[in-house]
N, C-alpha and C positions, 0 to 999 in steps of 0.2 A: 374176242371179236363179236361173238354171238350176244354176249351181255350188252355190249355197246349198241348193237343193232336193235335189241329189244327195247332199250331205253328210248330210242327214236320212234318206235312204232306206237301208234295210238292204242291204248288199252280199252278193252270192251267194258263199257260202263253199265251195260244192262244188268250185270250181276247185282249192283247196288240197288237198282229198282226192284229186283226180285227179292233180295234180302229184306228190304223194307216192306214189301207186300207180304212176305212171310211173317214178319214181326207183327204187322197189323192184323193178320189172320189169327196169330196167337193171342192177341189182345181180345179179339172177338170171342175166341174159344174160351178164354179164361173167364170172361163175363158170363158166357153161357153156363160154364161149369159152376160158377158161384150161384147163379140162379137155380141150378139143379139142386144143390145142397141146401138151398133155402126151403125146398119142398113146395107144397101147395098144388093147386089144380092145374097149373101150367107147366108142371115139371116135365111131362112127356114131350111137349112142344119144344122145350129147351134142349132136351136130349136129341130130338130130331135136328134142331139147329146146330148143335155141336157136331153131329155126324156129318152134316152138310159142310160145315167149316173144315172138318178133317179131310174130306174129299177135295175141297178147294185147295187146301194146303198141299195135298199130294200132287196136284197139278202144278203148283209152283215148283215143287221139288223136281218134277219131271222137266220143267222148262229150264231149271238150273243145269241139269245134266245135259240137256240138248245144247245149251249155250256153251258149256265146257267143250263139247265135241266140235262146235263150230268155230270157237275162238282161237286165234293164233296166239294172242297175248292176253293174259288174264291179270287182273289187279293183284291177286295173291296166288300162291301156289295152288295148283288144281286140287291137291289133297286137302288143303285148308278150306277151299270153297265147298268141296264135298262134305267135309266134316261139319262145317257150319250149317249147311242146309240140312244134313241128316239129323243133327242134334235138335234143330228147330222142329223138324218134322216129327221126331220121336216124342217131343214134349206134347205136341198136339195129339198125336196118336194115343199117348197115355191119358190125356184128358178124355178122349173119346171112349177109351176102355172103362174109365170111371163111369161115364154115362151109360154104357152098355151094362155094366154091373148093376147099376140102379134099376134099369129096366128089367134085367134078367131076374132079379130077386124081388122085384116090386117093392123097393125100399120106400118108405114114407116117413122115416124118422132119421134125422141126422144130428150127430153129436156136436156140441159147441166147438170142439177142436177141429172137426171136419170143416166147419164154416170158416174158422180162423185160418186153416191151411189153404182153403180156397181164396181167402183174402191175400195170403202170401203169393199165391199163383198170379193173381192180378197184378200185384206190386212188381213181381219179377218180369211179367210180360211187358209192363209199362217201361221198366228200366231198359229192357232189350229194344223196345221201340224207340227209346231215346238214344240208345247207344249205336245202333246199326247205321243210321245216317252219318254218324261221325267217322265211320270206317272209310268214307270217301276220301278223307285226308287224315290218315293215321298219324303222321308226324305231328301235325298241328294240334291234334286232339288227343294225343297219347295220355296226358295227365288225366283228362276227364274220363277217358275210356278205362284207365286203371281204377279210378274211383268207382265207376259204375260196376265194373266186374267184381270189385271188392264188396260192394253192396249186395250184389246178387249172391255171392258166396255166403255173406252174413245171413241173408234171408233164408237160404237153404238150411243153414244151421238152426235157425229159429223154427223152421218147419219140422226138422228132426225132433226138436224138443217138444213141439206140439203133438207130434205123432206118438212119442213115448208116453207122454202124460195122458193123451187121449186113450191109448190102449189100456193103460192102467186103470183109468176111470171106467172104461167100458167093462173091463173084467170084474171090477169091484161093484159095479152097478147093475145094469140091465142083464148082463150075462149070468148073474146069479139065478135069475128066474127063467132066462131064455138063452141057453147055450148057443143056439143058432144065431142069435143076435151078435154074439162075439165073433163067430166065424165070418158072417157077412160084414160086420163092422170093421174087422181087421183087414179084410180084403179091400174095402174102400179106403182105409187109411194107407194101405200099401200102395194103391194106385196114386193117391194124392202125394205121397212122399216121392214116388218115382217121377211124377210131373216136375216137382221141384228139383230133383236130381238131374233130370234132363235139361232143365234151364241152366243149372250150374254147369253142365257140360258145354252149353253154348258159351257161357262166360269164359270157360277155360280155353275154348278155341279162339275166341276173340282176344283173350290175353296173350295167347301164343303168337297170334298174328301181329299184335302190337309190338311184342318183344322182337320179333323177326325183322320188323320194318322200321324200327326207330334206332 
């Protein structure tokens, strides 16, 4: 009886607006991150921009939590909504940690694979920005959503490969003369890898939602 009643009740659509705003913020942050690892005189301003974008993403997460509390009927299970918002927020948090590490250690040199991984971050953010609006109609868009989440998983695997090869090159190269360069470089690689991991987490949540609702 309750399930029948729920189907008649209008669902709160604000969640989709918030998801899409969160994805757009992830795109902005990803581009700030890529600008940071490019180096140059504007690097500090890009770090500040990334920090600001992370704060704005936190506010979106807060609004999602408030909307969950206010809404009688949600488009997905509340736990799925929380997981989706948290994974998006974690990805942006991890980007900001990368920027903070750059500023903390006054990094002015970035390895080629760091830049390549930042390119993967942009690609993953763009795929999420494409996919999240499709969640408004999971049934009709299930095939495309499965394809997008598959691409996200593939990109995460490519980022893992870049990370491994980058660490190896770092160890065999600059670290021979400057051991501290390896310590700092490996920390940056770790943050970049975790950004991609968190985006894959978003993909997994999206995939679970599609499976549950198709």
